C-alpha positions as CSV (number, residue, x, y, z in Angstrom):
1,M,20.9,-104.4,9.7
2,K,20.8,-102.1,12.7
3,I,17.8,-100.4,11.2
4,T,15.9,-103.6,11.1
5,E,16.8,-104.4,14.6
6,R,15.7,-101.1,15.8
7,S,12.3,-101.6,13.8
8,N,11.8,-105.0,15.3
9,S,12.5,-103.7,18.8
10,D,10.1,-100.8,18.4
11,T,7.5,-103.4,17.2
12,L,8.0,-105.5,20.4
13,I,7.6,-102.5,22.6
14,E,4.6,-101.4,20.9
15,K,3.1,-104.8,21.4
16,K,3.9,-105.0,25.0
17,Y,2.3,-101.6,25.5
18,F,-0.8,-102.7,23.6
19,I,-1.1,-105.9,25.7
20,V,-0.6,-103.8,29.0
21,D,-3.2,-101.2,27.9
22,K,-5.8,-104.0,27.4
23,A,-4.9,-105.8,30.6
24,V,-5.1,-102.5,32.6
25,K,-8.6,-101.9,31.5
26,L,-9.7,-105.4,32.5
27,F,-7.9,-105.0,35.9
28,Y,-9.5,-101.6,36.5
29,N,-12.9,-103.2,35.8
30,V,-13.0,-106.4,37.7
31,G,-9.7,-106.6,39.7
32,I,-6.5,-108.4,39.1
33,Q,-7.1,-111.8,40.3
34,S,-10.4,-112.2,38.4
35,V,-8.4,-111.6,35.2
36,S,-6.6,-114.7,33.7
37,M,-3.9,-114.5,30.8
38,D,-6.7,-116.2,28.7
39,D,-8.9,-113.2,29.3
40,I,-5.9,-110.9,28.5
41,A,-5.3,-112.9,25.2
42,T,-9.1,-112.8,24.2
43,E,-9.2,-109.0,24.9
44,C,-6.1,-108.5,22.7
45,G,-7.2,-110.8,19.9
46,M,-4.1,-112.8,20.5
47,S,-3.2,-116.2,21.3
48,K,-2.1,-117.0,24.9
49,K,1.3,-118.2,23.5
50,T,1.7,-114.7,22.0
51,I,0.9,-113.2,25.3
52,Y,3.6,-115.4,27.1
53,G,5.9,-114.5,24.3
54,N,6.0,-111.0,25.5
55,F,5.6,-111.7,29.3
56,K,6.8,-114.7,31.2
57,N,4.0,-114.6,33.6
58,K,1.2,-112.5,34.9
59,A,3.4,-110.8,37.7
60,E,5.8,-109.4,35.0
61,L,2.9,-108.0,33.0
62,I,1.5,-106.4,36.4
63,K,5.0,-104.8,37.1
64,M,5.0,-103.2,33.6
65,A,1.4,-102.0,34.0
66,A,2.4,-100.3,37.2
67,Q,5.3,-98.7,35.6
68,I,3.3,-97.4,32.7
69,T,0.5,-96.2,35.0
70,Q,3.1,-94.3,37.1
71,E,4.5,-92.8,33.8
72,E,1.0,-91.7,32.7
73,F,0.5,-90.1,36.2
74,E,3.6,-88.1,35.9
75,L,2.5,-86.9,32.4
76,S,-0.8,-85.9,33.7
77,L,0.8,-83.7,36.4
78,K,2.9,-82.2,33.7
79,N,-0.1,-81.6,31.7
80,I,-2.0,-79.9,34.5
81,N,1.0,-77.8,35.3
82,S,1.3,-76.6,31.6
83,T,-2.5,-75.9,31.0
84,A,-3.3,-74.2,34.5
85,C,-3.7,-70.5,34.5
86,N,-2.7,-70.1,38.0
87,P,-2.0,-72.1,41.3
88,I,-5.7,-72.2,42.2
89,D,-6.7,-73.3,38.7
90,E,-4.0,-75.8,38.9
91,L,-5.5,-77.3,42.3
92,T,-8.9,-77.5,40.6
93,L,-7.5,-79.4,37.6
94,L,-5.7,-81.7,40.0
95,F,-8.9,-82.5,41.9
96,K,-10.8,-83.3,38.6
97,Y,-8.1,-85.7,37.6
98,I,-8.2,-87.4,40.8
99,H,-11.9,-87.7,40.6
100,H,-11.7,-89.1,37.0
101,F,-9.1,-91.6,38.1
102,L,-11.2,-92.8,41.1
103,R,-14.3,-93.4,39.0
104,G,-12.2,-95.7,36.7
105,V,-10.6,-98.2,39.2
106,S,-12.5,-100.8,41.0
107,R,-12.0,-101.5,44.8
108,A,-10.9,-105.0,43.9
109,T,-7.9,-103.8,41.8
110,I,-6.5,-102.1,44.8
111,N,-7.3,-104.8,47.2
112,D,-5.7,-107.5,44.9
113,L,-2.5,-105.4,44.6
114,K,-2.4,-105.0,48.4
115,K,-2.8,-108.7,49.1
116,Q,-1.1,-110.4,46.1
117,H,1.5,-108.0,44.8
118,I,2.6,-106.1,47.8
119,E,6.1,-105.1,46.6
120,V,4.6,-103.6,43.3
121,Y,1.8,-101.9,45.4
122,K,4.2,-100.3,47.8
123,K,6.7,-99.1,45.1
124,H,3.8,-97.6,43.0
125,I,2.4,-95.8,46.1
126,D,5.8,-94.5,47.2
127,L,6.6,-93.1,43.8
128,G,3.1,-91.7,43.4
129,K,3.5,-89.8,46.7
130,S,6.8,-88.5,45.9
131,L,5.5,-87.1,42.4
132,F,2.4,-85.7,44.2
133,S,4.5,-84.1,46.9
134,T,6.9,-82.4,44.4
135,F,3.8,-81.1,42.4
136,L,2.2,-79.7,45.5
137,K,5.3,-78.1,46.9
138,R,5.9,-76.4,43.6
139,N,2.4,-75.2,43.5
140,I,2.2,-73.9,47.1
141,S,5.6,-72.2,46.9
142,Y,4.7,-70.5,43.6
143,G,1.4,-69.4,45.0
144,I,2.9,-67.9,48.1
145,E,5.6,-66.1,46.1
146,H,3.0,-64.6,43.8
147,E,0.4,-63.8,46.4
148,W,-2.1,-66.3,45.6
149,Y,-1.7,-68.2,48.8
150,V,-1.3,-67.1,52.4
151,S,2.4,-67.6,53.9
152,I,2.8,-71.2,55.4
153,E,5.5,-71.9,58.1
154,N,6.0,-75.6,57.3
155,I,5.0,-76.3,53.9
156,D,6.5,-79.9,53.9
157,R,4.4,-80.9,57.0
158,M,1.2,-79.4,55.3
159,I,1.9,-81.4,52.2
160,S,2.7,-84.6,54.1
161,T,-0.7,-84.4,56.0
162,Y,-2.6,-83.6,52.8
163,I,-1.0,-86.5,50.9
164,E,-1.9,-88.9,53.7
165,F,-5.4,-87.8,53.6
166,I,-5.5,-88.1,49.9
167,A,-4.0,-91.6,49.9
168,F,-6.7,-92.6,52.5
169,I,-9.5,-91.4,50.0
170,L,-7.7,-93.1,47.1
171,L,-6.9,-96.4,48.8
172,E,-9.3,-96.9,51.6
173,K,-12.7,-95.4,50.5
174,T,-14.9,-97.1,48.0
175,P,-14.5,-95.2,44.8
176,L,-18.2,-95.2,44.0
177,L,-19.1,-93.6,47.3
178,I,-16.7,-90.7,46.2
179,N,-18.9,-88.3,44.1
180,E,-18.0,-85.2,42.3
181,N,-19.6,-82.8,44.8
182,E,-17.5,-84.4,47.7
183,T,-14.4,-84.0,45.5
184,L,-15.2,-80.4,44.7
185,Q,-15.9,-79.5,48.3
186,F,-12.6,-80.9,49.5
187,E,-10.9,-78.7,46.7
188,K,-12.9,-75.8,47.8
189,L,-11.7,-76.3,51.5
190,M,-8.1,-76.6,50.4
191,I,-8.2,-73.4,48.4
192,N,-10.0,-71.5,51.0
193,L,-7.3,-72.6,53.5
194,L,-4.5,-71.5,51.2
195,A,-5.8,-68.7,49.1
196,V,-5.3,-64.9,49.9
197,N,-8.5,-63.2,50.5
198,N,-8.1,-60.7,47.6
199,G,-10.8,-61.5,45.2
200,K,-8.8,-64.2,43.3
201,I,-10.8,-67.0,44.7
202,G,-14.0,-65.7,43.3
203,A,-12.6,-65.4,39.8
204,Q,-12.1,-69.2,39.7
205,H,-15.5,-70.3,40.2
């Protein structure tokens, strides 16, 4: 009996994740307000009754979507950390990830979160900044310790300023206006500010 119950629970969770995945793709393309539960049901190949059987309303679905997006962000940071050869390579991978993310999210999605789902938006942004801050602090501390970066007096202040700038790019600037060259230029600027002039920079590009 317990095995059956666990199996049913797993199936329900998988179905929820499937629905959220389809919904997020729609949200990212055209915004949240433009997507109805009927649209999500059609995209999932399910009836609207099935959608409501898993989520009592659209707001609940959006909360889970934000949670899953946060988990994916955390996993992406861990993957960057595990695959990078050194701190500079790690920053390069980070900027490529940011650029890829920006290209996939419509401005309408962010605006809809700000206007219609402010609590979800604030929680999502605060958690994202916290993860980002932890990632950068570890990167910079390791880089300084192993002489990839110059010594910095106030790492926390630098990281705070950096994150606010990144948040501005992510949340205020139109994604389509952010091209790969601009992203790479900002990456090079940060690396040049941090890196020790010992020939290691040139080895990365």
